[in-house]
C-alpha positions, 0 to 999 in steps of 0.5 A: 650825625656826621661832622666835617673838618674845617677848610684847612684840614688836612693842611695843604702842601706839596704832597697833599691835595685836599678836597671835599667829598660827600658820601651818600650817607651824608658823612663828609671827609677830606682826601689827602693822597695817602699822606694822612695816617695814625691820628691821635687825639690829645687828652683834652680833645682839642688837638690832633697828632698824626703822621704825614708825608706832605714835607717829603718824608714821614713826620709827626704833625699837630693841628686843632681837632676841628681843623680851624688852625693850620697844622705844624710839623713837630719832627724832622726825622727825614727817614723812611718811616715814622708812625704811631704818635701818642700823647703824654697824659699832660698833653705836653709830649708825644712818643712815636717810633721812627726808622733809621736809614737801615730800616730799624725802628726806635722810640722817640719823644718830641716836646710839643712846645719846643719841638725838641726830639729825644731818642728814648731807645738805642738798643740794636733791635726793632722797637715800636708801639710806644704808649704812656703810663697813666701817671706819665712816668713810664713808656711801654714799648715792644722790642725784639731784643730777646729774639722775639717781640716782648713788652718792655718799659722805661722811664719817660725821662730816659734815665736808667735802663729798660726792664722786660714786662712780658715773657711769652710774647708782647707786641702792643700794650696800654696801661689800664690804671696807674700802677695796676696792669697792662692790656696787650696784644701778644702777637701781631698775627693773632687776635686776642687781648692779654693782661699782665701786672705793670712790673711783670707777673702772671700773663692772663688771656682776657678777650678774643677779638682785638688785633694790633693797631685796631684797639684802644683803652678809653675811660668807657672801656676797651674799644676795638675794630671788627670789620666796619664796626667799632666795639666796646668791651667792659669787664664789669659786667662782661659785655661787648656792644657796638659803638659805631659802624662806618657809613662808608661801607669800608673798614678803618685802617691806619689808625683811629682815635676817640674823643675823651667823652666818646662822643666823636671818632676820627679814623683813617681809611686807605684806598688805592690812591687816597688816605681819607680822614673821616670824623663822625659824632656818635 
């Protein structure tokens, strides 16, 4: 069953023209002129973070998940590109990557209440794809400071120095459980999920299929995209099942996010002139 976001979603602005369209399937969405990317649902399922260019630059915004309240702008980077906001486990902070004028990306953190932004990485390297540890103490990210992308981690309060976790390639990682292991994508040009202990160790192949930017860890298993399908993999027992197939006839791009209870999914679909936010009840 499809659901439509409220009339303020996406928020209207100089670079955003919002209007309703209805797909023959009954699924509805709002169009936002390529302004809407990388949705990320808060841990409590009430708020949606995303990146948008409606202010004239790519920034992080937050609004209610049902579209009932106007979104607010959290960042003022005014740079060429900001992407992949991800919530802390307690829902008070958001990490994101953002490029400087020279195009080099670093990891930042913004406090949702105060809107104060802190830079977490300062190395002269390309760094992105940040994610949180389950207890909120650590930030995992990809960095090419050794000459190729690897997974690193540092404390969320910015203290101390970063430590390397993978040594055979690492591009995007999520922690499975507190202090246990990471699942990660080793190379953006290859599919396949790998695992490694959070402090480094044996790097083990786990699953074929997931690709960078197109997978997530949920309480119900690993969810990843294959064409127009969202698939869920569970390790015990080792099974892959279809969770949802997009009704628009096109696959998702530029991000997706599931409700904590896995009963709804938000995804972005980009065409030549529009970036559409779709939502469906599962």
